[in-house]
DSSP file (Angstrom, degrees, kcal/mol; ACC not computed):
  #  RESIDUE AA STRUCTURE BP1 BP2  ACC     N-H-->O    O-->H-N    N-H-->O    O-->H-N    TCO  KAPPA ALPHA  PHI   PSI    X-CA   Y-CA   Z-CA
    1    1 A M              0   0    0      0, 0.0     2,-0.1     0, 0.0     0, 0.0   0.000 360.0 360.0 360.0 147.8  -21.5  -28.3   14.5
    2    2 A T     >  -     0   0    0      1,-0.1     4,-2.3     4,-0.0     5,-0.2  -0.448 360.0-105.4 -89.0 169.0  -22.9  -29.3   11.2
    3    3 A T  H  > S+     0   0    0      1,-0.2     4,-2.6     2,-0.2     5,-0.2   0.885 123.2  54.5 -60.7 -39.0  -20.9  -29.5    8.0
    4    4 A F  H  > S+     0   0    0      1,-0.2     4,-2.5     2,-0.2    -1,-0.2   0.919 107.7  49.1 -61.5 -43.5  -22.6  -26.3    6.8
    5    5 A D  H  > S+     0   0    0      2,-0.2     4,-2.6     1,-0.2    -2,-0.2   0.900 111.0  50.4 -62.9 -40.6  -21.4  -24.5   10.0
    6    6 A D  H  X S+     0   0    0     -4,-2.3     4,-2.4     2,-0.2    -2,-0.2   0.920 111.8  47.3 -62.8 -43.9  -17.9  -25.8    9.5
    7    7 A R  H  X S+     0   0    0     -4,-2.6     4,-2.5     2,-0.2    -2,-0.2   0.896 111.9  50.4 -65.1 -39.7  -17.9  -24.5    5.9
    8    8 A E  H  X S+     0   0    0     -4,-2.5     4,-2.5     2,-0.2    -2,-0.2   0.925 111.4  47.8 -64.2 -44.2  -19.3  -21.2    7.0
    9    9 A A  H  X S+     0   0    0     -4,-2.6     4,-2.3     1,-0.2    -2,-0.2   0.896 112.3  49.8 -63.9 -40.0  -16.6  -20.8    9.7
   10   10 A A  H  X S+     0   0    0     -4,-2.4     4,-2.4     2,-0.2    -1,-0.2   0.905 110.8  49.7 -65.5 -41.0  -13.9  -21.8    7.3
   11   11 A F  H  X S+     0   0    0     -4,-2.5     4,-2.6     2,-0.2    -2,-0.2   0.922 111.4  48.5 -63.1 -44.1  -15.1  -19.3    4.7
   12   12 A E  H  X S+     0   0    0     -4,-2.5     4,-2.4     2,-0.2    -2,-0.2   0.898 111.6  49.7 -63.4 -40.6  -15.2  -16.5    7.3
   13   13 A A  H  X S+     0   0    0     -4,-2.3     4,-2.3     2,-0.2    -1,-0.2   0.911 112.1  47.8 -64.8 -42.0  -11.7  -17.3    8.5
   14   14 A K  H  X S+     0   0    0     -4,-2.4     4,-2.9     2,-0.2    -2,-0.2   0.913 111.2  51.0 -65.2 -42.6  -10.4  -17.3    4.9
   15   15 A F  H  X S+     0   0    0     -4,-2.6     4,-2.4     2,-0.2    -2,-0.2   0.928 111.2  47.9 -60.2 -45.8  -12.2  -14.0    4.2
   16   16 A A  H  X S+     0   0    0     -4,-2.4     4,-2.0     1,-0.2    -1,-0.2   0.909 113.2  48.4 -62.4 -42.3  -10.6  -12.4    7.3
   17   17 A H  H  X S+     0   0    0     -4,-2.3     4,-2.4     2,-0.2    -2,-0.2   0.929 111.3  49.6 -64.2 -45.6   -7.2  -13.7    6.4
   18   18 A D  H  X S+     0   0    0     -4,-2.9     4,-2.4     1,-0.2    -2,-0.2   0.889 110.9  50.0 -61.1 -40.6   -7.5  -12.4    2.8
   19   19 A E  H  X S+     0   0    0     -4,-2.4     4,-2.4     2,-0.2    -1,-0.2   0.880 109.6  51.3 -66.7 -37.5   -8.6   -9.0    4.0
   20   20 A E  H  X S+     0   0    0     -4,-2.0     4,-2.5     2,-0.2    -2,-0.2   0.923 111.5  47.1 -64.5 -44.1   -5.6   -8.9    6.5
   21   21 A I  H  X S+     0   0    0     -4,-2.4     4,-2.6     2,-0.2    -2,-0.2   0.903 111.6  51.4 -63.5 -41.5   -3.2   -9.7    3.7
   22   22 A K  H  X S+     0   0    0     -4,-2.4     4,-2.4     2,-0.2    -2,-0.2   0.921 110.6  48.6 -61.7 -44.2   -4.8   -7.1    1.4
   23   23 A F  H  X S+     0   0    0     -4,-2.4     4,-2.5     1,-0.2    -2,-0.2   0.927 112.8  47.7 -61.4 -46.1   -4.4   -4.5    4.1
   24   24 A K  H  X S+     0   0    0     -4,-2.5     4,-2.6     1,-0.2    -2,-0.2   0.900 111.8  50.1 -63.5 -40.6   -0.8   -5.4    4.7
   25   25 A A  H  X S+     0   0    0     -4,-2.6     4,-2.6     2,-0.2    -1,-0.2   0.914 111.2  48.6 -64.9 -42.2    0.0   -5.3    1.0
   26   26 A E  H  X S+     0   0    0     -4,-2.4     4,-2.3     2,-0.2    -2,-0.2   0.925 113.4  46.9 -63.2 -44.7   -1.7   -1.9    0.5
   27   27 A A  H  X S+     0   0    0     -4,-2.5     4,-2.0     2,-0.2    -2,-0.2   0.912 114.0  47.6 -64.4 -41.9    0.2   -0.5    3.5
   28   28 A R  H  X S+     0   0    0     -4,-2.6     4,-2.6     2,-0.2    -2,-0.2   0.903 111.0  51.3 -66.4 -40.4    3.5   -1.9    2.3
   29   29 A A  H  X S+     0   0    0     -4,-2.6     4,-2.7     1,-0.2    -2,-0.2   0.905 109.4  50.7 -62.4 -41.2    2.9   -0.7   -1.3
   30   30 A N  H  X S+     0   0    0     -4,-2.3     4,-2.6     2,-0.2    -1,-0.2   0.886 110.1  49.9 -64.4 -38.2    2.2    2.8    0.1
   31   31 A K  H  X S+     0   0    0     -4,-2.0     4,-2.6     2,-0.2    -2,-0.2   0.936 111.3  48.3 -65.4 -45.1    5.5    2.7    2.1
   32   32 A L  H  X S+     0   0    0     -4,-2.6     4,-2.2     1,-0.2    -2,-0.2   0.914 112.9  48.5 -60.6 -42.3    7.4    1.6   -1.0
   33   33 A L  H  X S+     0   0    0     -4,-2.7     4,-2.8     1,-0.2    -1,-0.2   0.913 111.1  51.0 -62.5 -42.4    5.8    4.4   -3.0
   34   34 A G  H  X S+     0   0    0     -4,-2.6     4,-2.4     2,-0.2    -2,-0.2   0.888 109.7  48.9 -62.8 -40.2    6.6    6.9   -0.2
   35   35 A L  H  X S+     0   0    0     -4,-2.6     4,-2.0     2,-0.2    -1,-0.2   0.885 111.8  49.9 -67.6 -37.5   10.3    5.8   -0.2
   36   36 A W  H  X S+     0   0    0     -4,-2.2     4,-1.8    -5,-0.2    -2,-0.2   0.938 113.3  45.8 -63.1 -47.0   10.4    6.1   -4.0
   37   37 A A  H  X S+     0   0    0     -4,-2.8     4,-1.0     1,-0.2    -2,-0.2   0.871 110.2  54.5 -65.4 -37.0    8.9    9.6   -3.8
   38   38 A A  H ><>S+     0   0    0     -4,-2.4     5,-2.9     1,-0.2     3,-0.6   0.910 105.7  52.6 -62.7 -41.7   11.2   10.6   -0.9
   39   39 A D  H ><5S+     0   0    0     -4,-2.0     3,-1.7     1,-0.2    -1,-0.2   0.903 106.3  53.1 -60.8 -41.1   14.2    9.6   -3.0
   40   40 A L  H 3<5S+     0   0    0     -4,-1.8    -1,-0.2     1,-0.3    -2,-0.2   0.740 109.5  49.6 -66.1 -21.4   12.9   11.8   -5.8
   41   41 A Q  T <<5S-     0   0    0     -4,-1.0    -1,-0.3    -3,-0.6    -2,-0.2   0.256 120.1-110.8 -98.5  10.9   12.8   14.7   -3.3
   42   42 A D  T < 5S+     0   0    0     -3,-1.7     2,-0.5     1,-0.2    -3,-0.2   0.856  70.1 144.3  60.5  38.1   16.3   14.0   -2.1
   43   43 A K      < +     0   0    0     -5,-2.9     2,-0.3    -8,-0.1    -1,-0.2  -0.920  22.6 173.5-105.5 132.4   15.1   12.7    1.3
   44   44 A F    >   -     0   0    0     -2,-0.5     3,-1.4    -3,-0.1     4,-0.4  -0.895  40.9  -4.2-135.7 163.1   17.1    9.9    2.7
   45   45 A G  T 3> S+     0   0    0     -2,-0.3     4,-2.2     1,-0.3     5,-0.2  -0.297 129.5   0.8  61.0-129.1   17.4    7.8    5.9
   46   46 A E  H 3> S+     0   0    0      1,-0.2     4,-2.6     2,-0.2    -1,-0.3   0.843 134.1  56.0 -63.2 -35.2   15.1    9.0    8.7
   47   47 A D  H <> S+     0   0    0     -3,-1.4     4,-2.2     2,-0.2    -1,-0.2   0.904 108.6  47.7 -64.1 -40.1   13.6   11.8    6.5
   48   48 A A  H  > S+     0   0    0     -4,-0.4     4,-2.6     2,-0.2    -2,-0.2   0.915 112.5  48.7 -66.4 -43.2   12.6    9.2    3.9
   49   49 A E  H  X S+     0   0    0     -4,-2.2     4,-1.8     2,-0.2    -2,-0.2   0.906 111.5  50.0 -62.9 -42.4   11.1    6.9    6.5
   50   50 A A  H  X S+     0   0    0     -4,-2.6     4,-1.3     2,-0.2    -1,-0.2   0.908 111.6  48.3 -64.0 -41.5    9.1    9.8    8.0
   51   51 A Y  H  X S+     0   0    0     -4,-2.2     4,-1.6     1,-0.2     3,-0.4   0.925 107.7  54.9 -64.4 -43.3    7.9   10.9    4.6
   52   52 A A  H  X S+     0   0    0     -4,-2.6     4,-2.2     1,-0.3    -1,-0.2   0.866 104.4  55.6 -58.6 -36.6    6.8    7.3    3.8
   53   53 A L  H  X S+     0   0    0     -4,-1.8     4,-2.5     1,-0.2    -1,-0.3   0.863 103.6  53.8 -64.3 -34.9    4.8    7.3    7.0
   54   54 A T  H  X S+     0   0    0     -4,-1.3     4,-1.6    -3,-0.4    -1,-0.2   0.856 108.0  50.5 -67.8 -32.4    2.9   10.4    5.8
   55   55 A V  H  X S+     0   0    0     -4,-1.6     4,-0.8     2,-0.2    -2,-0.2   0.915 110.2  49.3 -68.7 -42.6    2.1    8.5    2.6
   56   56 A I  H >< S+     0   0    0     -4,-2.2     3,-1.0     1,-0.2     4,-0.3   0.928 111.4  49.7 -60.5 -45.1    0.8    5.6    4.6
   57   57 A R  H >< S+     0   0    0     -4,-2.5     3,-1.8     1,-0.3    -1,-0.2   0.838 100.1  64.8 -64.1 -32.8   -1.3    7.9    6.7
   58   58 A A  H >< S+     0   0    0     -4,-1.6     3,-1.5     1,-0.3     4,-0.3   0.782  89.5  68.6 -61.4 -25.9   -2.8    9.6    3.7
   59   59 A D  T << S+     0   0    0     -3,-1.0     3,-0.4    -4,-0.8    -1,-0.3   0.664  89.6  63.6 -69.2 -15.2   -4.4    6.3    2.7
   60   60 A F  T <  S+     0   0    0     -3,-1.8    -1,-0.3    -4,-0.3    -2,-0.2   0.423  80.7  82.5 -89.2   1.7   -6.8    6.6    5.7
   61   61 A E  S <  S-     0   0    0     -3,-1.5     2,-0.3     1,-0.2    -1,-0.2   0.872 107.5 -11.6 -73.9 -37.0   -8.5    9.7    4.4
   62   62 A E  S    S-     0   0    0     -3,-0.4    -1,-0.2    -4,-0.3     5,-0.2  -0.963  85.2 -75.5-155.3 167.1  -10.9    7.9    2.0
   63   63 A A  S    S+     0   0    0     -2,-0.3     3,-0.3    -3,-0.1     4,-0.2  -0.364  96.4  21.8 -67.1 148.6  -11.5    4.5    0.5
   64   64 A G  S    S-     0   0    0      1,-0.2    -2,-0.3     2,-0.1     3,-0.2  -0.283  97.9 -80.2  85.5-175.6   -9.2    3.5   -2.3
   65   65 A H  S  > S+     0   0    0      1,-0.1     4,-2.1     2,-0.1     3,-0.3   0.266  96.6 101.8-112.6  11.9   -5.8    4.8   -3.0
   66   66 A D  H  > S+     0   0    0     -3,-0.3     4,-2.7     1,-0.2     5,-0.2   0.837  79.5  59.1 -63.3 -31.0   -6.6    8.0   -4.8
   67   67 A D  H  > S+     0   0    0      2,-0.2     4,-1.9     1,-0.2    -1,-0.2   0.878 106.6  47.5 -64.8 -36.0   -5.9    9.9   -1.6
   68   68 A V  H  > S+     0   0    0     -3,-0.3     4,-2.7     2,-0.2     5,-0.3   0.928 111.4  50.1 -68.4 -45.4   -2.3    8.5   -1.7
   69   69 A I  H  X S+     0   0    0     -4,-2.1     4,-2.9     1,-0.2     5,-0.2   0.918 110.5  50.3 -59.9 -44.1   -1.9    9.4   -5.4
   70   70 A R  H  X S+     0   0    0     -4,-2.7     4,-2.4     2,-0.2    -1,-0.2   0.918 111.7  48.1 -60.1 -44.4   -3.1   13.0   -4.8
   71   71 A K  H  X S+     0   0    0     -4,-1.9     4,-2.1     2,-0.2    -2,-0.2   0.949 115.7  42.1 -62.9 -50.0   -0.7   13.4   -1.9
   72   72 A V  H  X S+     0   0    0     -4,-2.7     4,-2.2     1,-0.2    -2,-0.2   0.898 113.4  53.3 -66.6 -39.8    2.3   12.1   -3.7
   73   73 A A  H  < S+     0   0    0     -4,-2.9    -1,-0.2    -5,-0.3    -2,-0.2   0.906 110.1  48.1 -61.5 -41.1    1.3   14.0   -6.9
   74   74 A A  H >< S+     0   0    0     -4,-2.4     3,-0.8    -5,-0.2    -1,-0.2   0.903 113.7  47.1 -65.3 -40.1    1.1   17.2   -5.0
   75   75 A D  H 3< S+     0   0    0     -4,-2.1    -2,-0.2     1,-0.2    -1,-0.2   0.802 118.4  41.1 -71.2 -28.8    4.5   16.6   -3.3
   76   76 A L  T >X S+     0   0    0     -4,-2.2     3,-2.9    -5,-0.2     4,-1.9   0.170  79.6 149.2-105.3  17.5    6.1   15.6   -6.7
   77   77 A E  T <4 S+     0   0    0     -3,-0.8     4,-0.1     1,-0.3    -3,-0.1  -0.281  74.7  14.8 -55.0 129.4    4.5   18.4   -8.8
   78   78 A G  T 34 S+     0   0    0      2,-0.2    -1,-0.3     1,-0.1     3,-0.1   0.337 122.4  67.1  86.1  -7.3    6.9   19.3  -11.5
   79   79 A I  T <4 S+     0   0    0     -3,-2.9     2,-0.3     1,-0.4    -2,-0.2   0.785 111.5   4.2-107.1 -49.0    9.0   16.2  -11.0
   80   80 A V  S  < S-     0   0    0     -4,-1.9    -1,-0.4    -7,-0.2    -2,-0.2  -0.994  72.7-123.6-141.1 142.9    6.8   13.3  -12.0
   81   81 A D     >  -     0   0    0     -2,-0.3     4,-1.7    -3,-0.1     3,-0.4  -0.397  30.6-105.9 -85.6 168.0    3.3   13.2  -13.5
   82   82 A E  H  > S+     0   0    0      1,-0.2     4,-2.7     2,-0.2     5,-0.2   0.844 117.3  58.3 -62.1 -36.5    0.3   11.4  -12.0
   83   83 A A  H  > S+     0   0    0      1,-0.2     4,-2.2     2,-0.2    -1,-0.2   0.900 106.8  48.1 -61.9 -40.4    0.4    8.7  -14.6
   84   84 A A  H  > S+     0   0    0     -3,-0.4     4,-2.3     2,-0.2    -1,-0.2   0.869 111.2  51.1 -67.6 -36.2    3.9    7.8  -13.6
   85   85 A I  H  X S+     0   0    0     -4,-1.7     4,-2.5     2,-0.2    -2,-0.2   0.922 110.3  48.8 -66.9 -43.7    2.9    7.8   -9.9
   86   86 A R  H  X S+     0   0    0     -4,-2.7     4,-2.1     2,-0.2    -2,-0.2   0.905 111.9  49.4 -62.0 -41.2    0.0    5.5  -10.6
   87   87 A A  H  X S+     0   0    0     -4,-2.2     4,-2.1     1,-0.2    -2,-0.2   0.912 111.5  48.6 -64.3 -41.9    2.2    3.1  -12.6
   88   88 A K  H  X S+     0   0    0     -4,-2.3     4,-2.8     2,-0.2    -2,-0.2   0.884 108.7  54.3 -65.6 -37.9    4.8    3.1   -9.8
   89   89 A R  H  X S+     0   0    0     -4,-2.5     4,-2.5     2,-0.2    -2,-0.2   0.911 108.2  49.1 -62.8 -42.1    2.0    2.4   -7.2
   90   90 A R  H  X S+     0   0    0     -4,-2.1     4,-2.3     2,-0.2    -1,-0.2   0.914 112.1  49.0 -62.0 -42.1    0.9   -0.6   -9.2
   91   91 A E  H  X S+     0   0    0     -4,-2.1     4,-2.2     1,-0.2    -2,-0.2   0.913 111.6  49.2 -62.6 -43.6    4.5   -1.8   -9.4
   92   92 A C  H  X S+     0   0    0     -4,-2.8     4,-2.7     2,-0.2    -2,-0.2   0.887 109.8  51.6 -64.0 -39.7    4.9   -1.3   -5.6
   93   93 A L  H  X S+     0   0    0     -4,-2.5     4,-2.6     2,-0.2     5,-0.2   0.919 109.6  49.1 -64.7 -43.3    1.6   -3.2   -4.9
   94   94 A A  H  X S+     0   0    0     -4,-2.3     4,-2.1     1,-0.2    -2,-0.2   0.910 113.4  47.3 -61.8 -41.7    2.9   -6.1   -7.0
   95   95 A K  H  X S+     0   0    0     -4,-2.2     4,-2.6     2,-0.2    -2,-0.2   0.913 111.8  50.1 -65.8 -42.6    6.2   -6.1   -5.2
   96   96 A A  H  X S+     0   0    0     -4,-2.7     4,-2.4     2,-0.2    -2,-0.2   0.913 110.9  48.9 -63.1 -43.2    4.4   -5.9   -1.8
   97   97 A Q  H  X S+     0   0    0     -4,-2.6     4,-2.2     2,-0.2    -1,-0.2   0.909 111.8  49.5 -63.3 -41.8    2.1   -8.8   -2.6
   98   98 A E  H  X S+     0   0    0     -4,-2.1     4,-2.1    -5,-0.2    -2,-0.2   0.919 110.4  50.4 -62.8 -44.2    5.1  -10.9   -3.8
   99   99 A E  H  X S+     0   0    0     -4,-2.6     4,-1.5     1,-0.2    -2,-0.2   0.914 110.9  49.0 -60.4 -44.2    7.0  -10.1   -0.6
  100  100 A L  H  X S+     0   0    0     -4,-2.4     4,-1.2     1,-0.2    -1,-0.2   0.888 110.3  50.5 -64.9 -39.3    4.1  -11.1    1.6
  101  101 A M  H  < S+     0   0    0     -4,-2.2    -1,-0.2     1,-0.2    -2,-0.2   0.876 110.2  50.4 -66.3 -36.3    3.6  -14.4   -0.3
  102  102 A N  H  < S+     0   0    0     -4,-2.1    -1,-0.2     1,-0.2    -2,-0.2   0.773 107.7  54.2 -71.8 -26.4    7.3  -15.2    0.2
  103  103 A E  H  <        0   0    0     -4,-1.5    -1,-0.2     1,-0.2    -2,-0.2   0.774 360.0 360.0 -75.9 -26.8    7.1  -14.5    3.9
  104  104 A A     <        0   0    0     -4,-1.2    -1,-0.2    -3,-0.2    -2,-0.2   0.475 360.0 360.0 -74.3 360.0    4.2  -16.9    4.3
């Protein structure tokens, strides 16, 4: 292999790793958001975990996280507004990224 090939392979490996970390952080953030929303709906234990899974699944409907925000906003209508949900999602993402970095 040439130096260029080595650099290309290293770049591809780093890109794949970064995308995997990004996916894990997004999924973890959605779970944290789901657990927060479950608590606001007085769901605890297994019910909270089951609800958090529905939030995670909602993220697969379309690109980005607007599908998650829509789902949680609909579930929390009259309890919390969309701006608060978006702020909580950002907080959850930061926490998820920090947790993943500490695990590495």
